[in-house]
N, CA and C atoms as an extended XYZ file, in Angstrom:
606
Properties=species:S:1:pos:R:3:atomname:S:1:resname:S:1:resid:I:1 pbc="F F F"
N         1.013       -1.110       -0.068 N   UNK     1
C        -0.118        0.065        0.004 CA  UNK     1
C         0.874        1.273       -0.131 C   UNK     1
N         0.413        2.148       -0.859 N   UNK     2
C         1.365        3.507       -1.012 CA  UNK     2
C         1.137        4.343        0.181 C   UNK     2
N         2.309        4.928        0.836 N   UNK     3
C         2.191        5.726        1.975 CA  UNK     3
C         1.466        7.160        1.332 C   UNK     3
N         0.924        7.917        2.473 N   UNK     4
C         0.098        9.183        2.145 CA  UNK     4
C         1.399       10.075        1.750 C   UNK     4
N         1.133       10.651        0.598 N   UNK     5
C         2.045       11.907        0.276 CA  UNK     5
C         2.033       13.028        1.154 C   UNK     5
N         2.941       13.856        1.605 N   UNK     6
C         2.930       14.776        2.446 CA  UNK     6
C         3.636       16.046        1.658 C   UNK     6
N         3.215       17.202        2.134 N   UNK     7
C         3.847       18.464        1.653 CA  UNK     7
C         3.976       19.558        2.468 C   UNK     7
N         4.922       20.373        2.740 N   UNK     8
C         4.834       21.383        3.642 CA  UNK     8
C         4.841       22.732        2.649 C   UNK     8
N         3.881       23.462        2.993 N   UNK     9
C         3.650       24.709        2.125 CA  UNK     9
C         3.986       25.950        3.025 C   UNK     9
N         5.026       26.507        2.595 N   UNK    10
C         5.467       27.576        3.533 CA  UNK    10
C         5.128       29.026        2.713 C   UNK    10
N         3.888       29.783        3.045 N   UNK    11
C         3.506       30.785        2.432 CA  UNK    11
C         2.744       31.652        3.346 C   UNK    11
N         2.474       32.941        3.354 N   UNK    12
C         1.782       33.792        4.217 CA  UNK    12
C         0.435       33.604        3.691 C   UNK    12
N        -0.625       33.623        4.558 N   UNK    13
C        -2.008       33.418        4.217 CA  UNK    13
C        -2.138       34.460        3.238 C   UNK    13
N        -2.706       34.190        2.084 N   UNK    14
C        -3.016       35.027        1.018 CA  UNK    14
C        -3.893       34.359        0.031 C   UNK    14
N        -4.204       35.156       -1.025 N   UNK    15
C        -4.819       34.367       -2.236 CA  UNK    15
C        -3.980       33.349       -2.942 C   UNK    15
N        -2.726       33.630       -2.857 N   UNK    16
C        -1.847       32.706       -3.553 CA  UNK    16
C        -1.680       31.287       -2.801 C   UNK    16
N        -1.679       31.329       -1.401 N   UNK    17
C        -1.637       30.313       -0.761 CA  UNK    17
C        -3.044       29.473       -0.848 C   UNK    17
N        -4.201       30.104       -0.822 N   UNK    18
C        -5.354       29.601       -1.053 CA  UNK    18
C        -5.502       28.852       -2.198 C   UNK    18
N        -5.167       29.487       -3.382 N   UNK    19
C        -5.160       28.900       -4.752 CA  UNK    19
C        -4.143       27.750       -4.813 C   UNK    19
N        -3.066       27.778       -4.120 N   UNK    20
C        -2.128       26.651       -4.223 CA  UNK    20
C        -2.535       25.598       -3.455 C   UNK    20
N        -3.358       25.628       -2.224 N   UNK    21
C        -3.758       24.550       -1.488 CA  UNK    21
C        -5.062       23.971       -2.128 C   UNK    21
N        -5.841       24.766       -2.936 N   UNK    22
C        -6.966       24.293       -3.646 CA  UNK    22
C        -6.501       23.500       -4.821 C   UNK    22
N        -5.381       23.836       -5.420 N   UNK    23
C        -4.927       23.203       -6.443 CA  UNK    23
C        -4.387       21.650       -6.203 C   UNK    23
N        -3.734       21.730       -4.987 N   UNK    24
C        -3.126       20.607       -4.495 CA  UNK    24
C        -4.165       19.591       -3.960 C   UNK    24
N        -5.157       20.183       -3.421 N   UNK    25
C        -6.292       19.289       -2.858 CA  UNK    25
C        -7.195       18.615       -3.877 C   UNK    25
N        -7.226       19.477       -5.060 N   UNK    26
C        -7.924       18.934       -6.132 CA  UNK    26
C        -7.380       17.773       -6.973 C   UNK    26
N        -6.017       17.989       -7.143 N   UNK    27
C        -5.416       17.131       -7.791 CA  UNK    27
C        -4.722       15.835       -7.074 C   UNK    27
N        -4.298       16.037       -5.819 N   UNK    28
C        -3.936       15.174       -4.904 CA  UNK    28
C        -4.860       15.161       -3.647 C   UNK    28
N        -6.107       14.522       -3.537 N   UNK    29
C        -6.856       14.497       -2.613 CA  UNK    29
C        -6.305       13.987       -1.294 C   UNK    29
N        -5.509       12.890       -1.534 N   UNK    30
C        -4.930       12.278       -0.261 CA  UNK    30
C        -3.515       12.925        0.186 C   UNK    30
N        -3.252       13.988       -0.380 N   UNK    31
C        -2.024       14.756        0.063 CA  UNK    31
C        -2.250       15.309        1.359 C   UNK    31
N        -1.487       15.120        2.524 N   UNK    32
C        -1.414       15.698        3.852 CA  UNK    32
C        -0.607       16.833        3.866 C   UNK    32
N        -1.183       18.048        4.061 N   UNK    33
C        -0.702       19.306        3.842 CA  UNK    33
C        -0.349       19.848        5.218 C   UNK    33
N         0.864       20.404        5.556 N   UNK    34
C         1.151       21.163        6.703 CA  UNK    34
C         1.590       22.603        6.022 C   UNK    34
N         0.848       23.439        6.790 N   UNK    35
C         0.956       24.772        6.337 CA  UNK    35
C         1.655       25.575        7.416 C   UNK    35
N         2.500       26.668        6.803 N   UNK    36
C         3.426       27.433        7.851 CA  UNK    36
C         3.486       28.893        7.186 C   UNK    36
N         3.298       29.902        8.126 N   UNK    37
C         3.426       31.284        7.662 CA  UNK    37
C         4.696       31.907        8.201 C   UNK    37
N         5.478       30.897        8.703 N   UNK    38
C         6.723       31.422        9.542 CA  UNK    38
C         7.983       31.012        8.915 C   UNK    38
N         8.958       31.751        8.072 N   UNK    39
C         9.937       31.259        7.447 CA  UNK    39
C        10.883       30.659        8.409 C   UNK    39
N        11.060       31.004        9.654 N   UNK    40
C        12.043       30.539       10.541 CA  UNK    40
C        11.338       29.104       10.997 C   UNK    40
N        10.348       28.863       10.678 N   UNK    41
C         9.924       27.466       11.407 CA  UNK    41
C         9.973       26.235       10.274 C   UNK    41
N        10.242       26.922        9.050 N   UNK    42
C        10.434       25.815        7.831 CA  UNK    42
C        11.620       24.764        8.199 C   UNK    42
N        12.825       25.381        8.497 N   UNK    43
C        13.943       24.510        8.696 CA  UNK    43
C        13.857       23.623       10.079 C   UNK    43
N        13.278       24.240       11.217 N   UNK    44
C        12.740       23.586       12.358 CA  UNK    44
C        11.884       22.209       12.054 C   UNK    44
N        10.573       22.537       11.410 N   UNK    45
C         9.939       21.522       10.852 CA  UNK    45
C        10.566       20.360       10.047 C   UNK    45
N        11.583       20.661        9.170 N   UNK    46
C        12.346       19.823        8.326 CA  UNK    46
C        13.329       19.172        9.085 C   UNK    46
N        13.743       19.631       10.136 N   UNK    47
C        14.730       18.748       10.928 CA  UNK    47
C        14.077       17.706       11.695 C   UNK    47
N        12.838       17.780       11.953 N   UNK    48
C        11.943       16.711       12.660 CA  UNK    48
C        11.204       15.716       11.664 C   UNK    48
N        10.777       16.289       10.583 N   UNK    49
C         9.911       15.581        9.752 CA  UNK    49
C        10.300       15.654        8.273 C   UNK    49
N        10.231       14.466        7.781 N   UNK    50
C        10.587       14.281        6.229 CA  UNK    50
C         9.184       14.604        5.416 C   UNK    50
N         9.177       15.605        4.482 N   UNK    51
C         8.128       15.897        3.699 CA  UNK    51
C         8.325       15.473        2.461 C   UNK    51
N         7.405       14.918        1.687 N   UNK    52
C         7.723       14.678        0.082 CA  UNK    52
C         8.014       15.895       -0.621 C   UNK    52
N         7.466       16.928       -0.200 N   UNK    53
C         7.514       18.252       -0.960 CA  UNK    53
C         7.605       19.247       -0.038 C   UNK    53
N         8.373       20.347       -0.251 N   UNK    54
C         8.419       21.602        0.284 CA  UNK    54
C         7.933       22.771       -0.896 C   UNK    54
N         6.878       23.351       -0.643 N   UNK    55
C         6.483       24.515       -1.578 CA  UNK    55
C         6.751       25.916       -0.720 C   UNK    55
N         7.656       26.416       -1.177 N   UNK    56
C         8.304       27.711       -0.522 CA  UNK    56
C         7.778       29.076       -1.380 C   UNK    56
N         7.149       29.953       -0.793 N   UNK    57
C         7.066       31.142       -1.437 CA  UNK    57
C         8.354       32.040       -1.024 C   UNK    57
N         9.142       32.506       -1.817 N   UNK    58
C        10.178       33.332       -1.659 CA  UNK    58
C         9.855       34.756       -0.863 C   UNK    58
N         8.655       35.012       -1.270 N   UNK    59
C         8.199       36.427       -0.336 CA  UNK    59
C         8.191       36.191        1.003 C   UNK    59
N         8.013       34.836        1.580 N   UNK    60
C         7.914       34.628        3.033 CA  UNK    60
C         9.288       35.024        3.469 C   UNK    60
N        10.144       34.442        2.933 N   UNK    61
C        11.789       34.417        3.481 CA  UNK    61
C        12.302       35.909        3.230 C   UNK    61
N        12.021       36.461        2.099 N   UNK    62
C        12.332       37.738        1.638 CA  UNK    62
C        14.009       37.807        1.515 C   UNK    62
N        14.837       38.568        2.032 N   UNK    63
C        16.153       38.634        1.758 CA  UNK    63
C        16.943       37.530        2.484 C   UNK    63
N        16.253       36.895        3.316 N   UNK    64
C        16.954       35.693        4.182 CA  UNK    64
C        16.708       34.401        3.329 C   UNK    64
N        16.174       34.461        2.215 N   UNK    65
C        16.066       33.266        1.483 CA  UNK    65
C        17.184       32.295        0.984 C   UNK    65
N        18.310       32.893        0.615 N   UNK    66
C        19.410       32.160        0.688 CA  UNK    66
C        19.795       31.420        1.982 C   UNK    66
N        19.819       31.930        3.090 N   UNK    67
C        20.098       31.308        4.389 CA  UNK    67
C        19.113       30.183        4.529 C   UNK    67
N        17.799       30.342        4.202 N   UNK    68
C        16.660       29.467        4.427 CA  UNK    68
C        17.080       28.301        3.582 C   UNK    68
N        17.339       28.589        2.209 N   UNK    69
C        17.533       27.440        1.382 CA  UNK    69
C        18.961       26.579        2.073 C   UNK    69
N        19.810       27.156        2.478 N   UNK    70
C        20.968       26.607        2.950 CA  UNK    70
C        20.577       25.750        4.139 C   UNK    70
N        19.763       26.194        4.879 N   UNK    71
C        19.188       25.480        6.164 CA  UNK    71
C        18.364       24.140        5.595 C   UNK    71
N        17.665       24.198        4.799 N   UNK    72
C        16.739       23.157        4.099 CA  UNK    72
C        17.933       22.200        3.678 C   UNK    72
N        18.796       22.675        2.865 N   UNK    73
C        19.965       21.602        2.204 CA  UNK    73
C        20.608       21.075        3.515 C   UNK    73
N        20.780       21.603        4.465 N   UNK    74
C        21.612       21.128        5.651 CA  UNK    74
C        20.700       19.870        6.248 C   UNK    74
N        19.490       20.050        6.518 N   UNK    75
C        18.603       19.127        7.095 CA  UNK    75
C        18.231       18.158        6.338 C   UNK    75
N        17.786       18.502        4.956 N   UNK    76
C        17.274       17.585        3.871 CA  UNK    76
C        18.084       17.924        2.686 C   UNK    76
N        19.195       17.338        2.388 N   UNK    77
C        19.977       17.539        1.039 CA  UNK    77
C        19.087       17.115       -0.064 C   UNK    77
N        18.242       16.017       -0.067 N   UNK    78
C        17.499       15.696       -1.117 CA  UNK    78
C        16.083       16.111       -1.205 C   UNK    78
N        15.802       17.026       -0.337 N   UNK    79
C        14.488       17.618       -0.251 CA  UNK    79
C        14.029       18.131       -1.626 C   UNK    79
N        12.813       17.651       -2.128 N   UNK    80
C        12.291       18.399       -3.388 CA  UNK    80
C        11.639       19.637       -2.801 C   UNK    80
N        12.044       20.681       -3.706 N   UNK    81
C        11.625       22.152       -3.222 CA  UNK    81
C        10.982       22.635       -4.417 C   UNK    81
N         9.729       23.427       -4.362 N   UNK    82
C         9.282       24.060       -5.301 CA  UNK    82
C         9.301       25.615       -4.737 C   UNK    82
N        10.169       26.328       -5.535 N   UNK    83
C        10.486       27.668       -5.015 CA  UNK    83
C         9.625       28.663       -6.029 C   UNK    83
N         8.561       29.361       -5.507 N   UNK    84
C         7.773       30.362       -5.963 CA  UNK    84
C         8.456       31.780       -5.814 C   UNK    84
N         9.083       32.315       -6.960 N   UNK    85
C         9.661       33.596       -6.875 CA  UNK    85
C         8.971       34.483       -7.968 C   UNK    85
N         9.232       35.766       -7.852 N   UNK    86
C         8.775       36.656       -8.846 CA  UNK    86
C         9.550       37.759       -8.964 C   UNK    86
N        10.367       38.004      -10.135 N   UNK    87
C        10.481       37.029      -11.238 CA  UNK    87
C        11.180       35.815      -10.686 C   UNK    87
N        11.301       34.384      -11.351 N   UNK    88
C        11.953       33.489      -10.768 CA  UNK    88
C        13.326       33.753      -10.676 C   UNK    88
N        14.125       34.440      -11.798 N   UNK    89
C        15.524       34.573      -11.620 CA  UNK    89
C        15.974       35.512      -10.560 C   UNK    89
N        15.289       36.300       -9.928 N   UNK    90
C        15.596       37.203       -8.718 CA  UNK    90
C        16.395       36.500       -7.647 C   UNK    90
N        16.064       35.106       -7.495 N   UNK    91
C        16.950       34.379       -6.339 CA  UNK    91
C        17.557       33.109       -7.202 C   UNK    91
N        18.957       33.211       -7.095 N   UNK    92
C        19.595       32.423       -7.820 CA  UNK    92
C        20.660       31.827       -6.727 C   UNK    92
N        20.231       30.872       -5.831 N   UNK    93
C        21.095       30.473       -4.878 CA  UNK    93
C        22.068       29.638       -5.366 C   UNK    93
N        23.334       29.532       -4.735 N   UNK    94
C        24.358       28.674       -5.199 CA  UNK    94
C        23.914       27.219       -5.072 C   UNK    94
N        24.411       26.337       -6.008 N   UNK    95
C        23.707       24.937       -6.034 CA  UNK    95
C        24.327       24.342       -4.906 C   UNK    95
N        25.617       24.599       -4.190 N   UNK    96
C        25.993       23.724       -3.188 CA  UNK    96
C        25.276       24.216       -1.810 C   UNK    96
N        24.522       25.366       -1.764 N   UNK    97
C        23.871       25.757       -0.722 CA  UNK    97
C        22.286       25.479       -0.815 C   UNK    97
N        21.908       24.999       -2.016 N   UNK    98
C        20.525       24.808       -2.129 CA  UNK    98
C        20.152       23.345       -2.301 C   UNK    98
N        18.845       22.919       -1.910 N   UNK    99
C        18.514       21.542       -2.097 CA  UNK    99
C        18.721       21.042       -3.593 C   UNK    99
N        19.342       19.588       -3.686 N   UNK   100
C        19.550       19.172       -4.988 CA  UNK   100
C        18.279       19.155       -5.698 C   UNK   100
N        17.196       18.891       -5.273 N   UNK   101
C        16.119       18.833       -6.174 CA  UNK   101
C        15.205       20.205       -5.946 C   UNK   101
N        15.655       21.297       -6.533 N   UNK   102
C        14.884       22.445       -6.265 CA  UNK   102
C        14.575       22.874       -7.667 C   UNK   102
N        13.122       23.279       -7.855 N   UNK   103
C        12.702       24.045       -9.168 CA  UNK   103
C        12.203       25.427       -8.947 C   UNK   103
N        12.486       26.310       -9.581 N   UNK   104
C        11.895       27.715       -9.453 CA  UNK   104
C        10.726       27.957      -10.534 C   UNK   104
N         9.577       28.585       -9.972 N   UNK   105
C         8.528       28.878      -11.052 CA  UNK   105
C         8.123       30.146      -10.352 C   UNK   105
N         7.319       30.930      -11.280 N   UNK   106
C         6.986       32.155      -11.020 CA  UNK   106
C         5.752       32.104      -10.068 C   UNK   106
N         5.701       33.208       -9.254 N   UNK   107
C         4.563       33.038       -8.318 CA  UNK   107
C         3.214       33.319       -9.023 C   UNK   107
N         3.139       33.704      -10.044 N   UNK   108
C         2.112       33.972      -11.192 CA  UNK   108
C         1.716       32.744      -11.804 C   UNK   108
N         2.409       31.459      -11.687 N   UNK   109
C         2.297       30.318      -12.531 CA  UNK   109
C         0.842       29.901      -12.356 C   UNK   109
N         0.286       29.354      -13.401 N   UNK   110
C        -1.148       28.902      -13.310 CA  UNK   110
C        -1.123       27.528      -12.931 C   UNK   110
N        -2.501       27.055      -12.717 N   UNK   111
C        -2.720       25.839      -11.947 CA  UNK   111
C        -2.069       24.568      -12.663 C   UNK   111
N        -2.420       24.881      -14.158 N   UNK   112
C        -2.080       23.563      -14.977 CA  UNK   112
C        -0.601       23.391      -15.108 C   UNK   112
N         0.268       24.494      -15.084 N   UNK   113
C         1.565       24.324      -15.007 CA  UNK   113
C         2.123       23.849      -13.797 C   UNK   113
N         1.584       24.271      -12.745 N   UNK   114
C         1.913       23.866      -11.204 CA  UNK   114
C         1.650       22.446      -11.170 C   UNK   114
N         0.509       21.815      -11.692 N   UNK   115
C         0.313       20.427      -11.568 CA  UNK   115
C         1.239       19.507      -12.336 C   UNK   115
N         1.665       20.089      -13.445 N   UNK   116
C         2.717       19.255      -14.339 CA  UNK   116
C         3.921       19.249      -13.629 C   UNK   116
N         4.130       20.482      -12.872 N   UNK   117
C         5.599       20.590      -12.478 CA  UNK   117
C         5.502       19.786      -11.161 C   UNK   117
N         4.502       19.422      -10.418 N   UNK   118
C         4.682       18.749       -9.174 CA  UNK   118
C         4.323       17.306       -9.285 C   UNK   118
N         3.800       16.895      -10.600 N   UNK   119
C         3.325       15.529      -10.780 CA  UNK   119
C         4.596       14.572      -10.766 C   UNK   119
N         5.788       15.082      -11.034 N   UNK   120
C         6.885       14.149      -10.899 CA  UNK   120
C         7.271       13.852       -9.575 C   UNK   120
N         6.847       14.637       -8.556 N   UNK   121
C         7.011       14.382       -7.303 CA  UNK   121
C         5.737       13.861       -6.354 C   UNK   121
N         4.610       13.977       -6.853 N   UNK   122
C         3.446       13.681       -6.048 CA  UNK   122
C         2.621       12.590       -6.692 C   UNK   122
N         2.797       12.334       -7.982 N   UNK   123
C         2.239       11.101       -8.777 CA  UNK   123
C         3.114       10.109       -8.690 C   UNK   123
N         2.645        8.838       -8.150 N   UNK   124
C         3.396        7.578       -8.231 CA  UNK   124
C         3.674        7.382       -9.332 C   UNK   124
N         2.964        7.204      -10.509 N   UNK   125
C         3.184        6.694      -11.579 CA  UNK   125
C         4.333        7.673      -12.410 C   UNK   125
N         4.298        9.073      -12.278 N   UNK   126
C         5.292        9.862      -12.515 CA  UNK   126
C         6.727        9.410      -11.987 C   UNK   126
N         6.663        9.338      -10.733 N   UNK   127
C         7.687        9.256       -9.892 CA  UNK   127
C         8.538        7.761      -10.090 C   UNK   127
N         7.719        6.923      -10.544 N   UNK   128
C         8.278        5.497      -10.952 CA  UNK   128
C         9.049        5.763      -12.467 C   UNK   128
N         8.873        6.664      -13.084 N   UNK   129
C         9.694        7.035      -14.181 CA  UNK   129
C         9.477        6.229      -15.613 C   UNK   129
N         8.152        5.868      -15.733 N   UNK   130
C         7.895        5.167      -16.890 CA  UNK   130
C         7.787        6.177      -18.066 C   UNK   130
N         8.410        5.720      -19.028 N   UNK   131
C         8.523        6.242      -20.330 CA  UNK   131
C         9.704        7.506      -20.394 C   UNK   131
N        10.457        7.439      -19.096 N   UNK   132
C        11.534        8.333      -19.297 CA  UNK   132
C        12.897        7.577      -19.115 C   UNK   132
N        13.843        8.393      -19.577 N   UNK   133
C        15.396        7.688      -19.557 CA  UNK   133
C        15.653        7.780      -18.037 C   UNK   133
N        16.366        6.701      -17.446 N   UNK   134
C        16.843        6.595      -16.279 CA  UNK   134
C        17.906        7.710      -15.747 C   UNK   134
N        17.842        7.766      -14.451 N   UNK   135
C        18.916        8.610      -13.735 CA  UNK   135
C        20.318        8.332      -14.290 C   UNK   135
N        20.899        9.443      -14.632 N   UNK   136
C        22.403        9.376      -15.000 CA  UNK   136
C        22.538        9.091      -16.408 C   UNK   136
N        21.370        8.981      -17.046 N   UNK   137
C        21.748        8.459      -18.654 CA  UNK   137
C        21.778        9.857      -19.299 C   UNK   137
N        22.859       10.766      -19.067 N   UNK   138
C        22.852       11.958      -19.811 CA  UNK   138
C        23.681       11.733      -21.109 C   UNK   138
N        24.169       10.554      -21.334 N   UNK   139
C        24.630       10.295      -22.800 CA  UNK   139
C        23.535       10.141      -23.834 C   UNK   139
N        22.355       10.099      -23.230 N   UNK   140
C        21.298       10.197      -24.451 CA  UNK   140
C        21.184       11.689      -24.982 C   UNK   140
N        21.960       12.544      -24.358 N   UNK   141
C        21.897       14.023      -24.777 CA  UNK   141
C        23.321       14.575      -25.370 C   UNK   141
N        23.201       15.293      -26.406 N   UNK   142
C        24.462       15.829      -26.844 CA  UNK   142
C        24.925       16.907      -25.766 C   UNK   142
N        26.206       17.092      -26.138 N   UNK   143
C        26.791       18.198      -24.890 CA  UNK   143
C        26.093       19.481      -25.296 C   UNK   143
N        25.817       19.767      -26.504 N   UNK   144
C        24.943       21.156      -26.760 CA  UNK   144
C        23.583       21.000      -25.907 C   UNK   144
N        22.993       20.086      -26.146 N   UNK   145
C        21.531       19.734      -25.630 CA  UNK   145
C        21.561       19.968      -24.131 C   UNK   145
N        22.628       19.327      -23.499 N   UNK   146
C        22.831       19.543      -22.024 CA  UNK   146
C        22.962       20.931      -21.785 C   UNK   146
N        24.006       21.760      -22.523 N   UNK   147
C        24.009       23.167      -22.252 CA  UNK   147
C        22.548       23.749      -22.313 C   UNK   147
N        21.914       23.624      -23.340 N   UNK   148
C        20.639       24.306      -23.289 CA  UNK   148
C        19.711       23.715      -22.155 C   UNK   148
N        19.707       22.553      -21.738 N   UNK   149
C        18.965       22.086      -20.915 CA  UNK   149
C        19.356       22.920      -19.605 C   UNK   149
N        20.411       23.109      -19.345 N   UNK   150
C        21.050       23.645      -18.054 CA  UNK   150
C        20.500       25.191      -17.914 C   UNK   150
N        20.410       25.856      -19.108 N   UNK   151
C        20.127       27.208      -19.150 CA  UNK   151
C        18.542       27.303      -19.011 C   UNK   151
N        17.942       26.139      -19.518 N   UNK   152
C        16.279       26.208      -19.235 CA  UNK   152
C        16.101       26.109      -17.956 C   UNK   152
N        16.660       25.088      -17.251 N   UNK   153
C        16.288       24.948      -15.720 CA  UNK   153
C        16.669       26.225      -14.988 C   UNK   153
N        17.399       27.080      -15.399 N   UNK   154
C        17.835       28.357      -15.006 CA  UNK   154
C        16.973       29.279      -15.177 C   UNK   154
N        15.946       28.938      -15.859 N   UNK   155
C        14.729       29.757      -16.460 CA  UNK   155
C        15.107       30.908      -17.345 C   UNK   155
N        15.832       30.654      -18.313 N   UNK   156
C        16.370       31.334      -19.303 CA  UNK   156
C        15.320       31.209      -20.489 C   UNK   156
N        14.992       32.402      -21.197 N   UNK   157
C        14.057       32.197      -22.258 CA  UNK   157
C        15.007       31.892      -23.637 C   UNK   157
N        14.316       31.365      -24.804 N   UNK   158
C        14.942       31.110      -26.003 CA  UNK   158
C        16.078       32.151      -26.398 C   UNK   158
N        15.532       33.240      -26.339 N   UNK   159
C        16.503       34.578      -26.786 CA  UNK   159
C        17.842       34.571      -25.925 C   UNK   159
N        17.716       34.344      -24.638 N   UNK   160
C        18.771       34.361      -23.617 CA  UNK   160
C        19.655       33.271      -23.923 C   UNK   160
N        19.031       32.169      -24.169 N   UNK   161
C        19.874       30.830      -24.374 CA  UNK   161
C        20.533       31.019      -25.649 C   UNK   161
N        19.892       31.528      -26.641 N   UNK   162
C        20.487       31.828      -27.894 CA  UNK   162
C        21.748       32.743      -27.787 C   UNK   162
N        21.551       33.714      -27.074 N   UNK   163
C        22.653       34.795      -26.752 CA  UNK   163
C        23.917       34.091      -26.129 C   UNK   163
N        23.530       33.381      -25.058 N   UNK   164
C        24.541       32.601      -24.282 CA  UNK   164
C        25.402       31.705      -24.961 C   UNK   164
N        24.795       30.914      -25.895 N   UNK   165
C        25.449       29.976      -26.566 CA  UNK   165
C        25.812       30.400      -28.032 C   UNK   165
N        25.633       31.521      -28.416 N   UNK   166
C        25.842       32.045      -29.733 CA  UNK   166
C        25.068       31.185      -30.908 C   UNK   166
N        23.875       30.833      -30.644 N   UNK   167
C        22.996       30.150      -31.538 CA  UNK   167
C        21.879       30.989      -31.846 C   UNK   167
N        21.243       30.596      -33.043 N   UNK   168
C        20.109       31.144      -33.466 CA  UNK   168
C        18.774       30.800      -32.378 C   UNK   168
N        17.731       31.705      -32.471 N   UNK   169
C        16.646       31.214      -31.657 CA  UNK   169
C        15.999       29.775      -32.065 C   UNK   169
N        15.954       29.743      -33.443 N   UNK   170
C        15.424       28.664      -33.997 CA  UNK   170
C        16.105       27.128      -33.710 C   UNK   170
N        17.496       27.550      -33.579 N   UNK   171
C        18.312       26.257      -33.197 CA  UNK   171
C        17.910       25.787      -31.782 C   UNK   171
N        17.882       26.860      -30.834 N   UNK   172
C        17.386       26.553      -29.539 CA  UNK   172
C        16.094       25.852      -29.387 C   UNK   172
N        15.124       26.332      -30.188 N   UNK   173
C        13.772       25.654      -30.355 CA  UNK   173
C        14.004       24.368      -30.793 C   UNK   173
N        14.869       24.091      -31.614 N   UNK   174
C        14.909       22.628      -32.202 CA  UNK   174
C        15.548       21.929      -31.043 C   UNK   174
N        16.488       22.352      -30.205 N   UNK   175
C        17.174       21.586      -29.252 CA  UNK   175
C        16.084       21.330      -28.223 C   UNK   175
N        15.248       22.240      -27.894 N   UNK   176
C        14.317       22.143      -26.896 CA  UNK   176
C        13.323       21.005      -27.349 C   UNK   176
N        12.754       20.906      -28.412 N   UNK   177
C        11.805       19.760      -28.930 CA  UNK   177
C        12.607       18.474      -28.943 C   UNK   177
N        13.969       18.483      -29.241 N   UNK   178
C        14.763       17.225      -29.252 CA  UNK   178
C        14.834       16.871      -27.810 C   UNK   178
N        15.072       17.613      -26.901 N   UNK   179
C        15.228       17.498      -25.424 CA  UNK   179
C        13.754       16.656      -24.790 C   UNK   179
N        12.789       17.295      -25.242 N   UNK   180
C        11.564       16.819      -24.672 CA  UNK   180
C        11.216       15.506      -25.359 C   UNK   180
N        11.390       15.324      -26.539 N   UNK   181
C        11.325       13.927      -27.159 CA  UNK   181
C        12.279       12.707      -26.427 C   UNK   181
N        13.469       13.225      -26.335 N   UNK   182
C        14.402       12.144      -25.814 CA  UNK   182
C        14.145       11.854      -24.341 C   UNK   182
N        13.586       12.947      -23.412 N   UNK   183
C        13.389       12.679      -22.043 CA  UNK   183
C        12.025       11.932      -21.855 C   UNK   183
N        11.213       12.020      -23.039 N   UNK   184
C         9.896       11.323      -22.919 CA  UNK   184
C         8.855       12.056      -22.310 C   UNK   184
N         8.864       13.484      -22.110 N   UNK   185
C         8.340       14.361      -21.242 CA  UNK   185
C         7.261       15.091      -22.461 C   UNK   185
N         6.317       15.728      -21.943 N   UNK   186
C         5.285       16.459      -22.885 CA  UNK   186
C         5.376       17.955      -22.943 C   UNK   186
N         5.821       18.491      -21.771 N   UNK   187
C         6.176       19.830      -21.712 CA  UNK   187
C         7.369       20.440      -21.368 C   UNK   187
N         7.697       21.668      -21.430 N   UNK   188
C         9.076       22.044      -21.009 CA  UNK   188
C         8.986       22.185      -19.564 C   UNK   188
N         8.014       22.351      -18.853 N   UNK   189
C         8.052       22.265      -17.266 CA  UNK   189
C         8.268       20.777      -16.895 C   UNK   189
N         7.734       19.933      -17.504 N   UNK   190
C         8.058       18.528      -17.247 CA  UNK   190
C         9.330       18.182      -17.520 C   UNK   190
N         9.955       18.766      -18.464 N   UNK   191
C        11.298       18.399      -18.880 CA  UNK   191
C        12.286       18.794      -17.761 C   UNK   191
N        11.841       20.185      -17.273 N   UNK   192
C        13.019       20.738      -16.364 CA  UNK   192
C        12.783       20.132      -15.052 C   UNK   192
N        11.481       19.548      -14.684 N   UNK   193
C        11.411       18.890      -13.328 CA  UNK   193
C        12.152       17.656      -13.403 C   UNK   193
N        11.932       16.957      -14.594 N   UNK   194
C        12.654       15.586      -14.855 CA  UNK   194
C        14.187       15.881      -14.769 C   UNK   194
N        14.821       16.878      -15.266 N   UNK   195
C        16.046       17.130      -15.331 CA  UNK   195
C        16.690       17.327      -13.907 C   UNK   195
N        16.027       18.071      -12.954 N   UNK   196
C        16.366       18.301      -11.522 CA  UNK   196
C        16.214       16.896      -10.926 C   UNK   196
N        15.212       16.222      -11.072 N   UNK   197
C        15.084       14.950      -10.317 CA  UNK   197
C        16.268       14.039      -10.640 C   UNK   197
N        16.540       13.950      -12.010 N   UNK   198
C        17.543       12.836      -12.357 CA  UNK   198
C        18.866       13.290      -12.406 C   UNK   198
N        19.253       14.435      -11.958 N   UNK   199
C        20.394       14.914      -11.915 CA  UNK   199
C        21.179       15.191      -13.177 C   UNK   199
N        20.254       15.427      -14.279 N   UNK   200
C        20.893       15.710      -15.613 CA  UNK   200
C        21.673       16.999      -15.651 C   UNK   200
N        21.072       17.847      -14.664 N   UNK   201
C        21.887       19.200      -14.650 CA  UNK   201
C        22.548       19.465      -13.362 C   UNK   201
N        23.724       20.172      -13.315 N   UNK   202
C        24.554       20.131      -12.101 CA  UNK   202
C        24.566       21.531      -11.622 C   UNK   202
């Protein structure tokens, strides 16, 4: 019998949190939620309890966000974390100080995108990896594809990736389509989540 999935939602009482909780309950009715509106409490909760997922609103931590992520990493290095930041690129913690399985999305993310992003962690069939290449199989991707993938996970748009790698935007779009096909995912968000989970990006 599958254990009940758990999640810690760290966000101030707001419409954002209400919408988030409603989406989680709608798509994962068995999910056991713990809510916290105190950023200082997050690390303490994680030191005592293992959660299947941490959803963290960056606005709750404010300027102390890098320190909080470092504390999360200290207590639970493999803790899956969905970081809601606005814009996502405003917080770019060092990889060594952040949980290994961390994904940043905009605080304005729509419900469907949120569901796709979280399915890899909260849906048993997705977590089992059916249809995806296995962890560590980065040889499925070319060196250039991995470069594009890393920049995608860092939330760079096609134009930014093209500028960074001295490619045309159409070439970047082609690499994205190839990455989705090779990874067996259906969306860019699903690809990014899979890349973080499987360690395809460092």
